[in-house]
Every structure is written in structure tokens, then in C-alpha cells.
C-alpha positions in Angstrom: 14.6 18.2 21.4 11.5 20.2 22.0 8.2 18.8 21.1 5.5 20.8 19.3 2.8 18.8 21.2 3.3 21.3 24.1 2.3 24.3 22.0 -0.4 22.9 19.7 -3.0 25.4 21.1 -1.0 28.3 19.5 -1.0 26.6 16.1 -3.7 27.7 13.6 -6.2 24.9 12.8 -5.5 24.9 9.1 -1.7 24.5 9.7 -2.4 21.6 12.1 -4.6 20.0 9.4 -1.6 20.1 7.0 0.7 18.5 9.6 -1.9 15.7 10.3 -2.2 15.1 6.5 1.6 14.8 6.1 1.7 12.4 9.0 -1.0 10.2 7.6 -0.7 7.5 4.9 -3.0 9.5 2.7 -0.2 11.9 1.8 2.1 9.1 0.5 5.0 11.1 1.9 8.2 9.0 1.6 9.3 8.5 5.2 12.6 7.0 6.4 13.7 6.1 10.0 16.8 7.2 11.7 18.3 7.9 15.1 18.5 11.4 16.4 19.7 12.2 19.9 19.4 8.5 20.9 15.8 8.1 19.8 14.2 6.7 16.7 12.6 9.4 14.5 10.9 9.6 11.1 12.5 11.9 8.5 11.8 13.0 5.0 13.1 15.2 2.2 11.7 18.7 1.8 10.7 18.4 -1.9 8.8 15.2 -1.2 6.7 17.1 1.3 6.1 19.8 -1.3 5.0 17.1 -3.7 2.6 15.7 -1.2 0.7 19.0 -0.8 0.4 19.3 -4.6 -1.3 16.0 -5.1 -5.0 15.4 -5.4 -5.6 13.8 -1.9 -4.5 17.1 -0.2 -7.2 19.0 -2.1 -10.0 16.8 -0.7 -10.2 18.8 2.5 -11.2 22.4 1.7 -10.2 23.5 5.2 -6.5 23.0 4.4 -4.7 26.0 2.9 -4.9 26.0 -0.9 -1.7 25.3 -2.8 -1.5 25.9 -6.5 2.2 25.7 -7.3 5.6 24.7 -5.9 6.4 28.1 -4.5 3.2 28.1 -2.5 3.9 24.6 -1.3 7.4 25.6 -0.2 6.0 28.6 1.7 3.4 26.4 3.4 6.1 23.9 4.5 8.2 26.8 5.7 5.3 27.9 7.9 5.0 24.4 9.3 8.7 24.5 10.0 8.5 27.8 12.0 5.8 26.2 14.2 8.3 23.4 15.1 6.6 20.4 13.5 10.0 19.2 12.3 13.6 20.2 12.4 16.3 20.3 9.8 18.9 17.5 10.0 22.0 16.3 8.3 22.8 12.6 7.7 25.9 10.7 6.8 25.7 8.4 3.7 24.7 4.8 4.6 24.1 5.6 8.2 20.9 5.9 10.3 22.5 8.3 12.8 21.2 11.9 12.3 22.4 15.3 13.6 20.6 18.6 14.0 21.7 21.0 11.2 23.3 24.2 12.3 21.2 26.2 9.8 17.5 25.9 10.6 15.4 26.9 7.6 13.3 25.1 5.0 14.9 24.1 1.7 13.5 21.6 -0.7 16.7 19.6 -1.0 17.3 19.3 2.8 16.2 16.6 5.2 13.8 17.1 8.1 13.0 14.9 11.1 9.4 14.9 12.5 9.0 16.3 16.0 5.2 16.2 15.7 3.9 12.6 16.2 0.4 13.2 14.8 -2.9 12.6 16.4 -2.7 10.2 19.4 -6.4 9.4 19.4 -6.1 6.2 17.4 -3.2 5.0 19.6 -5.1 5.8 22.8 -8.2 3.9 21.6 -6.2 0.8 20.6 -4.4 0.9 24.0 -7.7 1.1 25.8 -9.2 -1.7 23.8 -6.2 -4.0 24.6 -6.4 -3.1 28.3 -10.1 -3.8 28.4 -9.7 -7.2 26.6 -6.9 -8.2 29.0 -8.9 -7.1 32.0 -11.9 -9.0 30.8 -9.8 -12.2 30.3 -8.4 -11.9 33.8 -11.8 -11.4 35.3 -13.3 -14.3 33.4 -13.8 -16.5 36.5 -16.0 -13.7 38.0 -18.3 -13.5 35.0 -21.9 -14.6 35.3 -22.5 -18.3 34.5 -24.7 -17.6 31.6 -22.1 -15.2 30.0 -19.3 -17.7 30.5 -21.5 -20.4 28.9 -22.2 -18.1 25.9 -18.5 -17.5 25.4 -17.9 -21.3 25.6 -20.4 -22.0 22.8 -19.1 -19.1 20.8 -15.6 -20.5 21.0 -16.9 -23.9 19.9 -18.7 -22.3 17.0 -15.5 -20.5 15.9 -13.5 -23.7 16.1 -16.2 -25.5 14.1 -16.1 -22.8 11.4 -12.3 -23.1 11.2 -12.6 -26.9 10.9 -15.2 -26.6 8.1 -12.9 -24.1 6.3 -9.9 -26.4 6.5 -12.0 -29.4 5.5 -13.3 -27.5 2.4 -9.7 -26.6 1.4 -8.6 -30.3 1.6 -11.8 -31.5 -0.3 -11.2 -29.0 -3.1 -7.6 -30.1 -3.4 -8.5 -33.8 -3.5 -11.3 -33.1 -6.1 -8.9 -31.2 -8.3 -6.3 -34.0 -8.2 -8.9 -36.6 -9.1 -10.2 -34.5 -12.0 -6.7 -33.8 -13.2 -5.8 -37.5 -13.3 -9.2 -38.7 -14.7 -9.8 -35.9 -17.3 -6.6 -34.0 -17.7 -8.4 -30.8 -16.9 -8.4 -28.5 -13.9 -11.9 -28.4 -12.2 -12.7 -26.3 -9.1 -15.6 -26.5 -6.7 -16.4 -23.1 -5.4 -16.4 -21.0 -3.1 -13.1 -19.7 -4.3 -11.5 -19.2 -0.9 -8.5 -17.3 -1.9 -9.8 -14.9 -4.6 -9.9 -11.2 -3.9 -13.7 -10.9 -4.2 -16.7 -10.6 -1.9 -18.3 -13.5 -0.1 -21.2 -13.8 -2.5 -19.0 -13.5 -5.6 -16.8 -16.3 -4.4 -19.7 -18.7 -5.0 -20.3 -17.6 -8.6 -20.3 -20.0 -10.4 -20.6 -23.0 -8.1 -18.5 -25.0 -10.4 -15.9 -24.1 -13.0 -13.2 -25.5 -15.3 -9.9 -23.7 -15.8 -9.5 -22.7 -19.4 -6.4 -23.9 -21.1 -4.1 -21.0 -22.0 -2.6 -21.0 -25.5 1.1 -20.4 -25.3 2.5 -17.3 -26.9 4.9 -19.3 -29.0 2.1 -21.3 -30.6 0.1 -18.2 -31.3 3.1 -16.5 -32.9 3.7 -19.7 -35.0 0.1 -19.7 -36.3 0.2 -16.0 -37.2 3.6 -16.4 -39.0 2.4 -19.4 -40.9 -0.8 -17.6 -42.0 1.2 -14.6 -43.3 3.8 -16.6 -45.2 1.8 -16.5 -48.5 1.7 -12.7 -48.4 5.3 -12.5 -47.5 6.4 -14.6 -50.4 4.5 -12.4 -52.8 6.2 -9.2 -51.5 9.7 -10.6 -50.8 10.9 -10.2 -54.3 9.6 -6.7 -54.6 11.1 -5.7 -51.3 14.5 -7.1 -52.3 14.3 -5.4 -55.7 13.4 -2.1 -54.2 16.1 -2.4 -51.6 18.6 -3.1 -54.4 17.5 -0.1 -56.4 17.9 2.1 -53.4 21.4 0.8 -52.8 22.3 1.5 -56.4 21.1 5.1 -56.1 23.0 5.5 -52.8 26.2 4.2 -54.3 
């Protein structure tokens, strides 16, 4: 299977931007994985790619070709197909094994496997970072004494911070149990370590009580009991009216 990475220089920049968009998580293109020619590949359905270029995230970059309707989206995806970014495939139901389709053209209801793997810059940077960290660890005995001592104190500081964190978790739990037994209420000492908020907001307020939630059944009972008087006043009229309607219908 040929790779479009070899001929990217001949691809217009705006078309390459579309391919990079579809390969990114920003496009929200539904991707599945299968096995094609003995290797794992990502594949998608044609109409899902058309939907992706019609969404708002695609329009954020003015350098991408404009797409106003589905026909233009299909034409754009067909252009990507001609540059070899993906190939048409056929798949058997409930199987991950894929085969190259005999008819190679773009259709919304057909499936396509990616040949283009997207930008490799991020992967290269991650690989270099891992390599540098590993090399630095191996060369640790050769580090200057002051630098090694700094790393030692830094590691102690991190361990101390983790110890404080765990101690705070245990203290909050013990305090909650004591307050629950003594007062019957749930009291919490902040910071709220597990809330999805910022560091400063987790300390606001410093102390708090959990409000008791009124059950839905009790609320419904109160509402129904409050409306019984009105219901009794109208019940007779409703029944009478219903009877009159039945008489007319009969």
C-alpha cells in the first residue's frame, strides 16, 4: 500500500490542511480500527468525513477550502481521495479484517482507510523527550555534585508533598466521620481535593456543611396535599362535565 507521505510536496497546502484537520481530534471524525494487508489502520465512513468538514470547527481556519453544502463537501473529500490520503475498502460484518475495494472512487456510503498518518512533529518531540529523559537518568552518576544534590532535595520535596496530600485526605475523612456521628450532618474541611475547580476555588469556602436534599417523593406529597382542596372543589364539576359529554356522544 503506497503512502502519501512520499508525495506531500505535490499536494496543495489547503488540501493538506484539510487532511490534518480530519486526522485531528478537533474534527470529531468517527474512527474505527481494522487490519488491512497485515497492518493496523484507521478507517471511517465517507459521509462522516463530509459531516466533519461541515461543522463549525472546520471553519475556524480560513486557509482551508470553504464548504457550504454537502455537494461541496463530497467534492472536497473526492479531491483528497485523488491525492491518495485514503483508499476505499470493503469490510465483512463483525470482522476487523479489511480488503481494498476493486472500485476506487469516493462515495458517502463507502468506507475508507487512512494512508496519511498526519503530522509526525508531535510524535517526534515526544520521542526525543523520552530519549533525553532516559539518557539523563543513565548519566546521573556523571552529573555535578550540586546538581545531584538539587535533584535529591527536589525528590524529597515531592515525596513530602504527596505525604501531606495523603494526610489531608485521611484527616478530612476522619473529621467527616466524627461530625456525622456527633451531629448527624456532613461537614467538610476544604480544600476540596476532588472537585473539578481551580486551586484557589477549591479553598472557597474553608469550611462547609452539605445541605440535606429533600427527596422527590416528599416534595410530590407536599404538593399533592396542598392541592387537594382545589381538587375536591372541581372534582364534581369534572365528573359532571365528563358525564354530559358521554351522554352527547352516546
